[in-house]
C-alpha positions as CSV (number, residue, x, y, z in Angstrom):
1,M,-6.8,-33.3,-31.2
2,K,-5.3,-33.8,-28.6
3,K,-2.9,-30.9,-29.0
4,V,-5.3,-28.2,-30.4
5,I,-7.6,-28.4,-27.2
6,L,-5.0,-29.0,-25.3
7,S,-3.7,-25.9,-26.4
8,L,-6.8,-23.9,-26.2
9,V,-6.8,-24.6,-22.5
10,F,-3.7,-23.4,-21.2
11,V,-4.7,-19.9,-23.1
12,A,-7.9,-20.1,-21.6
13,A,-6.3,-20.7,-18.6
14,L,-3.7,-18.2,-19.2
15,T,-6.4,-15.2,-20.0
16,V,-8.1,-15.9,-16.0
17,V,-5.2,-15.8,-14.9
18,S,-3.9,-12.3,-16.5
19,C,-7.1,-10.3,-15.9
20,K,-7.4,-12.5,-11.5
21,E,-3.6,-10.4,-11.8
22,K,-4.8,-7.0,-13.1
23,E,-8.1,-6.8,-10.7
24,A,-6.3,-7.4,-7.6
25,E,-3.5,-5.2,-8.3
26,A,-6.4,-1.8,-8.9
27,T,-8.4,-4.0,-5.8
28,M,-4.8,-3.6,-4.0
29,E,-4.3,-0.1,-5.0
30,E,-7.8,1.1,-3.6
31,T,-7.3,-0.4,-0.7
32,T,-3.7,1.1,-0.1
33,E,-5.6,4.3,-1.2
34,A,-8.7,4.4,1.5
35,V,-5.9,3.3,4.4
36,E,-3.5,6.2,3.1
37,E,-7.0,8.5,3.7
38,T,-7.7,7.0,6.8
39,A,-4.6,7.6,8.5
40,T,-4.1,11.2,7.8
41,E,-7.9,11.9,9.0
42,V,-6.7,9.5,12.1
43,V,-3.1,11.5,12.3
44,E,-4.9,14.6,12.2
45,E,-7.3,13.9,15.2
46,A,-4.4,13.3,17.3
47,A,-3.1,15.6,16.6
48,A,-5.8,18.2,18.0
49,V,-6.0,15.8,21.0
50,V,-2.5,16.3,22.3
51,D,-3.0,19.7,21.2
52,T,-5.8,20.0,23.6
53,A,-4.4,17.7,25.6
54,A,-1.6,19.5,25.9
55,A,-3.0,22.5,26.4
56,A,-4.8,21.4,29.6
57,V,-2.1,20.3,31.4
58,E,-0.2,23.6,30.7
59,E,-3.4,25.5,32.4
60,A,-3.0,22.8,35.5
61,V,0.8,23.0,36.1
62,E,0.2,26.9,35.9
63,A,-2.6,27.1,38.3
64,P,-1.0,26.0,40.8
65,A,2.1,27.9,40.3
66,A,0.0,31.3,40.8
67,Q,-1.2,30.8,43.9
């Protein structure tokens, strides 16, 4: 009787562990997608700021040269 109960407990424990791994994988995938989207947005915003800064530097360099 003890072996049957212990066997059922073992199977139940494996079931719980396997479900947690699937949830962890799903959470990891969602987190990875969110990070990739955020990183893409940040890179695009940074590119715009760099372009604006580059244009300002070019204007600043050309202004004294024109005088």
